[in-house]
Structures are given as C-alpha cells and as structure tokens.
N, C-alpha and C positions, 0 to 999 in steps of 0.2 A: 503495499502498500503504499502510496507516495507521502512522503511527507509533507504537512504544510507548511509554508514558508513563514519565515519568522518576523512575526510585527513588529515594528518602532512604536514606543511609549512615548510620550510627556505628560507627565502630571503635575494637574495643579491644584494645590488644596492647601489653605490659610493653615488648619491644625499640624504641627508637628507632626505628633504622634501618628496621626492618620495619615498624612504623606507617607511616610514611611512605613504601616502594615497596605497601603496600595502597593508601594512598590513591592514589597515582600509579594503580597497577591498575583502580582500580573506577570514577577518575573518564575513563581510559580508552578505558572502554566504551561510552562516550557515551550510555548509557543509564543513568548511574545517576549520584548525584555524593554525594559523603560532606559530609554536615551536622554534623559532629563526630566528633574523636575523644580518646579516652584513655586513658593512660596506665598505670590501677592497673583490677584487679580491682574492679568495685564487687562487699560486702561482707554487703550487706543488707540491707532495704526502704525502711530509714530514712537509707540512706545519698544525702548529696545528688546522686551523680550519677546517681543511680534517678532523681531526681523530675525532673532535667534530660532523661534520655532520655524522661521520660514526659509533659515538658514539646513534646520535638522531635516523638514519636510517629511514631518513624523507620521505611518499609519493613522494614527490615530489620538486623541486630545483627550486625555481624560479627566475631568474637570467637576471636584467632591461639590455639594452643591450644601453648604452646611442650613440647619434650621433657621440659627441666629445672624443669618447672612443672606441670604438666598439672591435679594435683588441685586447684589455686585454678580453674584457667580452667573446670573442668570442675563448681565449686561455683554458678561465674560465672551460667552456661547453667542452672543449673536454679533460679537464685534469679531470670533475667530471664525465664525464662520463667513462672514466676508471678505478676512485677511487668509485666510486659510483651505481656500475650499478643497483640495486635495486629500486634507485631514477629515478623516471622521469623526468627530466627537461624541463621544461617551458622556453621558450626567452620570453622576450618584447622588445619588437623593432621596426623599423619606418617599416610602409610595403613599404614604395616607394623607396627601396633597395634593388633588388632582389638577388644581391650578398651575401648582410649578410643575408638575411633569408637562401639561400642556405650553408652558411657559417656555420651556426649555426646548421640548419640540419644534413651539415653532420658532423659536430662536437656533435653530438649524441643530441639534441632540439628534443624532441616529438612531444611538438607543439610550435607555434610560431606566437604570439598573440599582434596585434596592440597598439603601447605605444602612446597617453597615452590611460593606456586599462578603465574596467569599471569592476564592479561588474558582469554584465550578462554575458561578453565576459570570463569572471574567473570561471564563476558557467556552462558554459557550456561544454569549455574546462575540468573541473574537473568529469562531468558528463560523458565526452568521456572517458575521463579517467577511471572510476571506471564500466563504460560498458563493455569497451574494456576489462578488465582484467576477468569481471563476463565472458561473452563469450567465452574468448580464456580459461583461463582453469590452465594457466601454459604453451599452446601449444606458438610456433612462432607465435611472434607479429607485425611482420611486414612482407608485402609482399615485394618482389621482383620485380624490374621494368627492363624489356629488352626495350630495342627501337631497332627498326628495319631501319634502316638508304639507301635509294641509295644510288649507287657509281655516276651513273646518271640517267639520265630518264629509265624506263625501266627495270628496271636492275631486280624486281620482289620483292621489298619488301612487298610490300601491299597483295601479295600469301603469303609469307612466314611468312609476321606477321599473318594474319587469319587462318592460318592452325597451325601455331606454337602454338596461343591458346588456339585452341580448341583442339590439344592431349594433350594439360597442362591441360586443363578443366575437359575431360575423367580419366587423373589417375591422378590429385592431385585438383579439384572441386576449386571455388571461385575464379575465375581468371576474369579479366577483361581486355579488348580490347580497347584501346582509341586512336580513328584519327584523330591524329593534322595536318595533311596534308593541303595545301592550299585549297585543292577539292577533299573532302574526296571520296571514293572509299570502303572503307571495307565491309560498309552495303550491297552494289550489289553484293560483292562476298559471299555475306552468304545470300540474296535474302530478305532483310529486308529493311521494308520503314520505317524508325526511324520517329517519330514525333520533334523529339528534336536532337540538337546536339549540339558539344563543345563550341557555340559560346552561345547557352541560358546558359547553365551551369555557362560560366563565369561570365557570365552577371548578374548570383545569385548566385556570392559567396557571397557578403555579408549577408548571409542568410543562407548560406549551412551546410547540412546536410548531414547525411548517406543516413535520408530517402530521404529527397530529392534529394541526390546526383541519387541516383537508381530509381530516377524518372523521369530523363533524361535522362537514359540509356535505349536502348534496349532489350528482353532478346532471346537471338537466342533456336531453339531447345532441343540443347546439354545443356542448361542453363550457358551459355556462357553469359556476361554483355559486351555490348558493347554502347561506347560512340561514335557516330558517328561523320565525319568530315564533314566540312561546307559543307551546300548544293549548296552554290556559291561560283564562287572563291574569297580568303581572306582572307587577311594575316595585317588584323584591329586590333581587340579587344586582340588577344591573350598577354600579356606583359608579364615579364617575373618572375614577383611577382606574378603574377596569377597562372600561373604554378605552381609554389613550393608552393602554397596555396592548388592548385588541389589535387595536387601528397600526400601532407602531408596527404587528404585528402582520397585518394583511396589508401594509402598501408598500412591504418586500420582497410581498409575495408576488401580489396583482398588479397590471397597470393600470386599471378602474376599477374603484371599488366604488358600490351604487348602493345608495342607504333609503331604503324606506323605511322612514320616521313615522310615516302616514302621520295622525294625531297626536304623538306622543309629546309633550312637552316637561320633561322635568330633568333632572340634573345629570340624570345620563345623556339626554337626549340635546341639550345644551353643548355637553362636552363633545358631542360627536358635531352636532354642528359648528362649534370653534376650532375643528380638528379637518373641518370640508375645506375645499378648495373653492366649492360653490354648492348654494343652498338653494335649491327649485323649489318657490313659494307657490303652492297649487291653489288657486283660485277658480271661480264665476265670474261670468261678468253681471251679478246680483247685489243689491245693497249688503246683508248681513254676509256676503262671503268675504266681498270688499273691507266691507268692518271689521271683519277677524282677520283679513290678510295685516291689515293695519296694527294691530293687536301683537299678533305673531312678531312682525317686523322689531315692533316696539320693546318685545320681548330681548329677541337677538343685540339687540342696539346696546344692551347690558352689557352684554359680554361685549363686544365691538364684531361680532360677526355678520351683523348687517349690509357692511360695505361687501360681502360674498354673495346677499341674495338678489335673486332674482326671478320677475313674477315670471309664471304660467296660465295663460289661460286656455283652461280647457272648457270643452261643450262650450269652444266660441260662439255665438253669435251677436252681431251687430246690431247697436238699438242706436233708433235715431237718436239725436244731439248728444251721442254718449259719444268720445272718442277714447283713442287707446292712451295717450297722454292723462284724459282724465280718471282713466283706472290708474294707471301707474302715482297718478297724488294721491288717490282713494285708498291704495294699499302702502303706501310710502317705499317702494321698489318701482326699481326699473324693468319695462316686459322683455324678455328673452325671447318669448313663443306665443304660439297660439293653434291652440289645437282645435279643429273644427268638430263641428258635432253633430255623432253618428252614436247617440243611447246605446239601440237596437243591437248593430253588430257589437261594439264593445262589449255591452253585458253575455250577449249569445259565446262570443270568445271566452270572459271569463268562466261560463257555466260549460263549457267543453275541456276547459283547461288548454287550451290551446291560443294563445296570444295574439292581438288584433294583428301584431305585425308581423303575423305568420302570413298574412292576408296580402302580397302587392297590391294588388287593383283597390284599396280602400285607400281610401283617401285620407283616414287615421293614423294606415301605417305607413304612408309616402309623410306624412307631418312628421313620425315621430321617428325617422330613420334622420329626418333632417335635422332632428332635434341632438340627435347625438352626432350626427356630422358634427353641428356647430359645435359640441360643448369637449370635442378632438380638434379645431383647429383656434379657439379663442381661447385665450389664457384672459382671463375679464378683469382680474386685480392681480398687477405686480406685486407677488409677494418674496418677503425672506425666509419663509420656512422652508428649509431644504425638504424637511420628513416629507412633505408631500408637496414638494415643488416640482413644474416642470420645467426642461428646459427652454 
C-alpha cells in the first residue's frame, strides 16, 4: 500500500501548553510534521509571520480557537484564507458553539476539529485532506449549497428542491439532496423508500466519514444521492453544531448540495441557511404568500444570510397592475426565477413518484431545467468562505 505523503503543518495557538500539545499530536500522526509554531495571531497581510508562512508554504495551518478569545482567532482564519490560499486551514475549537463553527467555516476553515483534540482526530482530518486532493486532482474542491425554503406551507419548496437536484445531477453529476424538513417528503417525490434518515446520520456524527455518510443515503436511478428527511414529525436532535459538522462533510463529497428546508425555521435550519451559497425562497403571487416571504427574509437577515436570498415565484401567473418589482418589494428579496403554473401536471407527477422534470415537453420541466442552469452559471454574491466557495 502506497504511503501517504507527509504533510507540513504550521500551528497557531496563543496558549503555550496547548501549542506544545498540538505539536506532539500532529507529529504523532506519522503522516504530518510541524514545521513552525506561532504564539500569537497574525493581524494582517503585512505581518512578518504571514511572510514566514508563505515562505514555508505549509499544507495545513492549524489554528486554535480558545473560548476566551474566539474573535481574534476567527479574524486570523479569514485573513490567512486570503493571504495563503494554497494552505488548508484546520480550526481547533469547542463544538458546543455552532456560531463559532459557522464563522470559522465562513472565514475559510476546511476542517473544524473538537477541542481538546486527539491524534486520531487529526489523523482522520489529514487523511481526508490528502484523499480529497488526490481524488479531485486540482478540480473544484468545494461543493455549493443551495437551500430551498417555503414562504409558507405548500408553496412548493420540496418540488423545486427535488427537481433542481435532478437537473443538476444530469448536467453536473455528484449531487446530494438533503431533506431537513420536520417531516420529510422529498423521498416520496422520487418514489424512494430510504432505510435511514438524516436523524440517523446526525446520531452517528461522532464516527462519520464519507463511506458512512453515503451508507445513510439512498441513490435514485438518476445517480442523485438522497439523505432523506425524518419519517415522523421531528424537531429534536438537529442542533446547529450538528448541521455545521454534517455539511462540512457533504461539501467535501458533492459538487452541489440541494437542501429541502420546506417550512422549517428553527436554529438548525437557520444555520443551514447561513452555510448556504444561495437560498431560494419559494412564494406565490398572493398577498399572504408574499407577506410570509417578507417575514422569512427578516428572520434570515438577523444572521446575515438575507444577502443570499433569492425569490422564486412558483405557479406564477400575471396579475394586472402587479409587477415583478412589486413582488420583490413585498418579499424583500430579488427575484431569480418564475415557474409557470401547471398544478395538475405537477400534482400527478408527485403522486406517481416521477418528478415533473422527467417530462421534457412540459413548460414547468423546462423552467426548472433552466433554473438549475442559472444556479451553475451565476455566483450571486462574492464570498470569502472557502468551505462552500466556488471558483
């Protein structure tokens, strides 16, 4: 068996004892060696330590995030992601603070490892890094996350998520559909009977890797991988931290991750929205739907995710005296797509478990195909976050 190439690591940790422990753990993996350590966080691109890091060109920057000074560590991660793009950033921090996990990922961390860590945890992260580099061989290394949310119940988020995922699978390959709704329906739309759900995956996060993740998923005949939603009404075990850890693995595995959030609006779903590159807010052109869309947009604005929200008008019909710009103002989000109204055809497709996108002669199918194409071509917001960043 071919030996894994030795990785070079720079450790950044302000606590002397912890820094020494991290060096022992890194060197103890036998697949990586510490080439430099820093006792303070670099503060800018002109910092001499940044030039030193660039000269060393390490494979990994291991950044410790102490609970007492998380903000400084997070700023360093963001800065180093910009200044040392060829080095993978691994953050070491407390798993009980999901917003810190999200901020580290948004700043550019490839891995978020529990603090205090172990040689085994570091070894697994190093193996994932080298495996991904070998597999991707210079291709895009991070999948994009698109979350589909209802303005109100019945707006069509599941239909749009399922069909968009199928269209992307057909054109791009390696697409995952993840159902985080309190009661999942995505598998029904695909006539699938999954033996496991996202609840099972979350309960096994402590031992999760790519192989185990895919064992919890069910594959559609198109090749689409589906992580099914809960089979019973559920709001319990999906914490924000769990979502951050699960999606960190999903985006290392798939080119696109399409999330059906349906009408779920709790901490876990808001974390997923915060992790997403794009959020499709599905509404109709009636007063109640657009009013609800505005409330959802306001909720997402609290965590800064509203800048990535795009309005999708489903079952679209023209209304005299009411323009597209009126819909944007009412919902508080820019319009990205209009899907024509053909409810009988869509409803029949759902009942048969044969998604509408399979009917190429249908105007709804064509519109959904074009929406998927727009998602592959448009990077709507320039982002710093390497974990889900597209090139």
